[in-house]
N, CA, C and O of each residue as an XYZ file, in Angstrom:
296
protein
N       8.807      8.506     21.266
C       8.919      7.004     20.466
C      10.111      6.837     20.745
O      10.849      7.726     21.172
N      10.527      5.337     20.474
C      11.914      5.561     19.869
C      12.052      5.168     18.647
O      11.093      5.201     17.876
N      13.808      4.537     18.103
C      13.690      4.941     17.029
C      13.898      3.270     16.685
O      14.249      2.308     17.367
N      13.516      3.443     15.346
C      13.517      2.428     14.928
C      14.545      1.515     14.236
O      15.024      1.908     13.172
N      14.909      0.378     14.726
C      16.521     -0.647     14.352
C      16.144     -1.688     13.212
O      15.530     -2.754     13.193
N      16.653     -1.066     12.471
C      17.360     -1.557     11.105
C      17.747     -2.960     10.647
O      18.621     -3.117     11.500
N      17.760     -3.631     10.241
C      18.930     -5.327     10.446
C      20.291     -5.425      9.778
O      21.029     -6.377      9.526
N      20.409     -3.443      9.474
C      21.719     -3.312      8.957
C      22.698     -2.036     10.024
O      23.919     -1.886     10.074
N      21.976     -1.536     10.518
C      21.887     -0.537     11.948
C      21.775      0.901     11.507
O      21.703      1.837     12.303
N      21.760      1.092      9.492
C      20.606      2.343     10.020
C      20.283      1.948      8.331
O      20.830      1.123      7.599
N      19.124      2.940      8.065
C      18.416      3.950      6.714
C      19.587      4.820      6.013
O      19.524      4.901      4.786
N      20.315      5.270      6.466
C      21.491      6.093      6.263
C      22.382      5.306      5.385
O      22.707      5.389      4.200
N      22.680      4.479      6.409
C      23.757      3.066      5.933
C      23.313      2.875      4.587
O      24.077      3.037      3.635
N      22.175      2.555      4.466
C      21.342      2.392      3.205
C      22.239      2.495      2.143
O      23.196      1.989      1.557
N      21.192      3.692      2.215
C      21.022      4.397      1.269
C      22.143      4.555      0.829
O      22.394      4.013     -0.248
N      23.591      5.642      1.759
C      24.962      5.428      1.469
C      25.154      4.468      0.257
O      25.479      4.752     -0.895
N      24.898      3.382      0.754
C      25.512      1.705     -0.266
C      25.188      1.684     -1.315
O      25.828      1.256     -2.275
N      23.741      2.320     -1.296
C      23.387      2.273     -2.517
C      23.526      3.286     -3.603
O      22.959      3.350     -4.694
N      24.278      3.945     -3.131
C      24.807      5.971     -3.819
C      25.858      4.940     -4.546
O      25.824      4.755     -5.762
N      27.036      4.118     -3.453
C      28.297      3.826     -4.135
C      28.341      3.040     -5.074
O      29.277      3.008     -5.873
N      26.737      1.847     -5.139
C      26.790      1.241     -5.435
C      26.662      0.953     -7.112
O      27.037      0.002     -7.797
N      25.656      2.763     -7.594
C      25.004      3.029     -8.143
C      26.027      3.957     -9.122
O      25.915      4.244    -10.314
N      27.109      4.322     -8.098
C      28.584      5.048     -8.184
C      29.331      3.738     -8.970
O      29.705      3.993    -10.115
N      29.395      3.394     -8.845
C      30.057      1.630     -8.762
C      31.587      1.798     -9.049
O      32.451      1.725     -9.924
N      31.202      2.237     -6.925
C      32.177      2.437     -5.883
C      31.875      1.297     -4.534
O      32.336      1.038     -3.422
N      31.144      0.989     -5.156
C      31.030     -0.286     -4.308
C      31.908     -0.618     -3.179
O      33.004     -0.095     -3.379
N      31.880     -1.247     -2.116
C      32.677     -2.703     -1.340
C      32.299     -3.183     -1.267
O      31.135     -2.944     -1.587
N      32.680     -5.011     -0.603
C      31.963     -5.763     -0.436
C      31.020     -5.241      1.154
O      30.035     -5.939      1.393
N      31.246     -4.370      1.912
C      30.605     -4.276      2.897
C      29.372     -3.419      2.526
O      28.469     -3.506      3.358
N      29.123     -2.607      1.462
C      28.271     -1.730      1.018
C      27.588     -3.227      0.595
O      26.698     -3.480      1.407
N      27.700     -4.086     -0.222
C      27.105     -4.992     -1.152
C      26.154     -5.787      0.169
O      24.947     -5.923      0.367
N      27.334     -6.182      0.870
C      26.558     -7.154      2.077
C      25.338     -6.353      3.209
O      24.633     -6.937      4.032
N      25.379     -5.012      2.951
C      23.948     -4.227      3.833
C      23.171     -4.118      2.910
O      22.114     -4.649      3.248
N      23.077     -3.473      1.317
C      22.046     -3.976      0.633
C      21.222     -5.416      0.508
O      20.067     -5.527      0.097
N      22.242     -6.681      1.038
C      21.281     -7.915      0.897
C      20.762     -7.780      2.173
O      19.544     -7.947      2.230
N      21.429     -7.481      3.402
C      20.932     -7.407      4.728
C      19.699     -6.588      4.756
O      18.776     -6.780      5.547
N      19.718     -6.063      4.241
C      18.494     -5.158      4.867
C      17.091     -6.098      3.377
O      15.891     -6.152      3.651
N      17.652     -6.683      1.992
C      16.336     -7.249      1.339
C      16.118     -8.322      1.652
O      15.019     -8.839      1.451
N      17.460     -9.152      2.428
C      16.456    -10.343      3.317
C      15.732    -10.147      4.078
O      14.885    -11.023      4.257
N      15.678     -8.889      4.935
C      14.935     -8.901      6.396
C      13.569     -8.609      5.346
O      12.500     -9.006      5.810
N      13.512     -7.947      3.969
C      11.963     -7.658      3.686
C      11.319     -8.981      3.095
O      10.119     -9.153      2.876
N      12.500    -10.014      2.847
C      12.095    -11.145      2.011
C      10.587    -11.982      1.988
O      10.163    -12.574      0.995
N       9.981    -11.905      3.119
C       9.181    -12.622      4.138
C       7.578    -11.414      3.159
O       6.740    -11.915      2.410
N       7.638    -10.067      3.486
C       6.783     -8.891      3.324
C       6.603     -9.121      1.239
O       5.545     -9.380      0.666
N       7.781     -8.947      0.657
C       7.910     -9.221     -0.885
C       7.541    -10.336     -1.303
O       7.069    -10.442     -2.435
N       7.650    -11.162     -0.659
C       7.140    -13.012     -1.191
C       5.468    -13.078     -1.017
O       4.806    -13.865     -1.694
N       4.748    -12.004      0.137
C       3.481    -12.454      0.609
C       3.108    -11.429     -0.630
O       2.650    -11.812     -1.707
N       3.464     -9.682     -0.188
C       3.235     -9.301     -1.380
C       2.870     -9.419     -2.910
O       1.907     -8.773     -3.323
N       3.520    -10.132     -3.677
C       4.014    -10.509     -4.420
C       2.421    -12.309     -5.169
O       1.703    -12.552     -6.139
N       2.854    -13.010     -3.641
C       1.634    -13.730     -3.845
C       0.156    -12.798     -4.305
O      -0.347    -13.122     -5.381
N      -0.398    -11.875     -3.653
C      -1.299    -11.393     -3.393
C      -1.502    -10.376     -5.437
O      -2.348    -10.232     -6.320
N      -0.619    -10.136     -5.244
C      -0.406     -9.605     -6.713
C      -0.629    -10.086     -7.460
O      -1.596     -9.633     -8.072
N       0.122    -11.536     -8.124
C      -0.624    -12.496     -8.938
C      -2.140    -13.232     -8.994
O      -2.690    -13.469    -10.070
N      -2.878    -13.637     -7.393
C      -3.656    -13.742     -6.981
C      -4.517    -13.068     -8.310
O      -5.138    -13.447     -9.303
N      -4.164    -11.972     -7.711
C      -5.198    -10.528     -7.757
C      -5.504    -10.644     -9.718
O      -6.585    -10.509    -10.292
N      -4.259    -10.905    -10.283
C      -3.730    -11.209    -11.431
C      -4.364    -11.759    -12.373
O      -4.815    -11.341    -13.440
N      -4.349    -12.921    -11.777
C      -4.827    -14.434    -12.425
C      -6.520    -13.968    -12.102
O      -7.328    -14.495    -12.868
N      -7.045    -13.117    -11.132
C      -8.340    -13.504    -11.303
C      -9.171    -12.100    -12.545
O     -10.203    -11.803    -13.147
N      -8.232    -11.817    -12.358
C      -8.815     -9.991    -13.002
C      -8.538    -10.564    -15.151
O      -9.202    -10.301    -16.154
N      -7.359    -11.317    -14.947
C      -6.747    -10.963    -16.348
C      -6.419    -12.208    -17.184
O      -6.162    -12.266    -18.387
N      -6.501    -13.375    -16.099
C      -5.863    -14.253    -16.517
C      -3.923    -15.114    -16.246
O      -3.485    -16.249    -16.434
N      -3.458    -14.133    -15.868
C      -2.364    -14.030    -16.715
C      -1.781    -14.429    -15.218
O      -2.190    -13.918    -14.175
N      -1.016    -15.176    -15.285
C      -0.367    -16.278    -14.116
C       1.000    -15.915    -13.442
O       1.748    -16.646    -12.794
N       1.175    -14.093    -13.887
C       2.939    -13.874    -13.922
C       2.969    -12.827    -13.132
O       1.820    -12.417    -12.971
N       3.663    -12.269    -12.623
C       3.823    -10.908    -11.467
C       6.267    -10.594    -11.376
O       7.128    -11.184    -10.723
N       6.307    -10.018    -11.880
C       7.711     -9.601    -11.645
C       7.265     -7.957    -10.575
O       6.582     -6.933    -10.556
N       8.175     -8.687     -9.911
C       8.993     -7.949     -8.800
C      10.281     -7.567     -8.853
O      11.225     -8.356     -8.879
N      10.376     -6.250     -8.872
C      11.956     -5.576     -9.603
C      13.270     -6.198     -8.136
O      13.362     -5.955     -6.933
N      13.783     -6.753     -8.773
C      14.974     -7.425     -8.402
C      16.331     -6.198     -7.562
O      15.902     -5.051     -7.436
N      17.053     -6.310     -7.310
C      18.385     -5.123     -6.616
C      18.671     -4.969     -8.365
O      18.305     -3.976     -8.995
N      19.193     -5.826     -8.817
C      19.894     -4.983    -10.525
C      18.612     -4.004    -11.392
O      18.948     -3.122    -12.183
N      17.439     -4.258    -11.158
C      16.817     -3.149    -11.393
C      16.433     -2.386    -10.439
O      15.202     -2.422    -10.434
N      16.636     -2.029    -10.009
C      16.795     -1.136     -8.276
C      17.680     -0.431     -8.284
O      17.764      0.794     -8.195
N      18.539     -1.370     -8.416
C      19.655      0.331     -8.625
C      20.203      0.445     -9.760
O      20.902      1.427    -10.012
């Protein structure tokens, strides 16, 4: 089995960056790593959000779906 290639190098790098951000000790590189990972998944997140929005609209008439952003995840 081949090892997954992540846009920012490795999953552990993202985890370490997230830990430093939560501790308030983030470097510019840590912030870059997190943004790079989020950008790599933007298409999937947008598609998922659209699906949720359509399902919610059909069931309840609501037209607002909120996907957590970086500030609420960390």
